[in-house]
N, C-alpha and C positions, 0 to 999 in steps of 0.2 A: 504494499500499499504505499501511496505517496502523501506526504503531509507538507502543506505550505506553511511556514512558520516565519513571523517577523524575527528579526535579529538586529540588535543596535550595532552601529558602525564599529565601536571599538571591539566588540566580540566578533564580527563578521571578518575584520582583518586578521584576527588570531586564528580563526578557522581557515581562512583563505591561506595563510601561511604554512599552516600545519602544526602550529604551537598548541593550539586548543583542540583536542581530540576528543572532546566529549561536549554533550549538551545536557543541561538540567532542566527538566520541564515537569509542570503538572501533568499527570497521566490521565487526561480528560479525553483522549483520543484512542486509548488502548495500543499504545506503541509496541512493536514486536522486533524482534531480530529480524533483519532482512528488509525492513521498512526503509523508504528513501525520504530524507528530510530535505526539502527545498527551502533553503534558508534566504529569505529576502531582506536585504538591508533596509532598515527603517529608521529614518533620522527623527528623533524626538523633537528636535528644535524646530524643524519645519512640518513636523507631524504628517510626513509623507514617505513613501517608498523612494529609494534613489535609483532604482533600475538595475542594481547590481544583485545578483543571484548565484548561489553555489549549492550544489547537490552533494549530499553525503549519505552514505549507507550505514544503517545502524548495525553494529556487529556484536554489541553486548548491552544488556540492561540489567541495572542494579535497582531493584525495587526498594521504595522507601519503606520506613518502619523499622530500620535498624541502621547501624553505623552512622547515626546523627543525620540521617536522611529522613525528612518528613514523610509520614505516611501519605500516600496519595501523589508522590512525586517519584520521578525516575531519573537516573543518571545513565545516559545512553553512551556508550562508545562508538565513535565514528570512524569509518574507514578512510584513510588518507588516500589521495590520489583519484577517488572516484568522483567523476563529474558527468 
């Protein structure tokens, strides 16, 4: 499944560079390993999308409720080099 998600510019840059290889989200979409995240850069200052988009594949999911992660949230590992 593909999920279109907003991402703030500073985090978009880190994902694009490959230094941020995870995404933390409320699991209101039923994220699963193998899903594709379409991360669309969203500027808070202009309250609009910038037009830059990057796609990443979910390779791992750590469910909330333990390890200090709030229940109902997930930490998703992202595959580098996928676009």
